[in-house]
N, C-alpha and C positions, 0 to 999 in steps of 0.2 A: 604046126601046132596051133591050140587054143591058147588065150591070157591065162584061163583057171588052168590047166594044166604047165603052163610056163614056171605060174605061182605052186604048182604044188610039186612043182620040180626042185625047186629051191623053196625048203624051208625059212630059211633065215628070213629070205625077203620077204613071205606069206606073213611071218612074226613081225617084220619092220611096216607093211603095210596096215595091219592089225592095230599094231602101235599107235601109228601116225592117226587110225580110223578112232580109235578112243580119245590118243589126247584132242581131237577135233570137235568129239563128240562133249568131252570133259568143257572146252574153252566155251562151245555153245550152249550147255547149260550154264556156265557162271556167266556169259552175256547176257541171257533169257532171264537169270540174275538179279541181275544189274539192271537189266532194261523192267523189270517189275520194281526193282525199288525206287530205279526213277523216274515212274510213274506215280508212284504212293506218291513221292517228293512235291510231284508237278501240282498234283491233288490235294496237297495239306498249304504247297504253296499260292493255290488257287485261295484256298480259302480264307488264308490267311488275310489276304489280296481282298478278298469280297470284304472282312472285315474290317480292314484298314478304311476303305473305301467307307462303309458304315460310320464307320467313327470321323471319318473327315466330316461326311454329310453334318453328322450331329452336332458335331465344332461348331461348321458354318452356322449354324440355325442357334447354336449359342450365341456364338459374335454376333449375327445377324440381331437376337434380343438384346444383347448388351449395349449395342453400338445405339442400338432404339431409346434404352433405358440410358444410357448417357443424354444424347439428344434431351428426352424430358427431364433429367437433371437441371442440363445448362437452361432451358426455360422457365424449370421451378426458380435458380439460380437468377435467373434474371428478374423476375417479377418479385424476387424476395429484396433482390436490391433497390426496383423502382419505389417497392414499398417501403424500403427505409429512407431510402432521399425523401419520400412525404411526410412520412415521420417526424425525419427530422424536421423539413420546411415547416411543418406545422406548432411543432415544439418551437419553433423558431419565433412564428406568428404569437402564439400563447406569450412568452418571452416579452412580448413587444406590446401585446395588451394587457399582460400583470403591472409591465411599468406604467403605463398610462395609468391603468386604474389605482395604483401607488400613488400616482402624482395627481389622481382628480381626490384622494380621500386627502390629499396634504392639503391643498388647498378647501377642502369642503373644512376641514377645519379648520385653517387659518379662518375661513369665514365665519364658521360657526362660538371661535375665537371673540373676532372680534362684535361678532352681536351679541355675545357676553356681557361685553365690555359696556 
């Protein structure tokens, strides 16, 4: 006897076979649905990773600019320090010249007083 006639000979076995087939199809459908969701989530993850990469590149660029600006600031601060030192030195020289000038005025006053007498 053929397998088909054997199944038809046993309705309960036919029902069992049909039920198993239905359950298997249902599981396949659910698996397909989960795979679709997985694919969709992978696409979203790829998109987020691309955005992350882009943001890292931008951050790197901004950090490079920050480094460059810090270097420039350091250089300007060094120049400022140097100029302050020169200014201090010039003030000292000016003080010294003013002292000599005061001293010479005193001497001149003294000589003028002697001349007046």
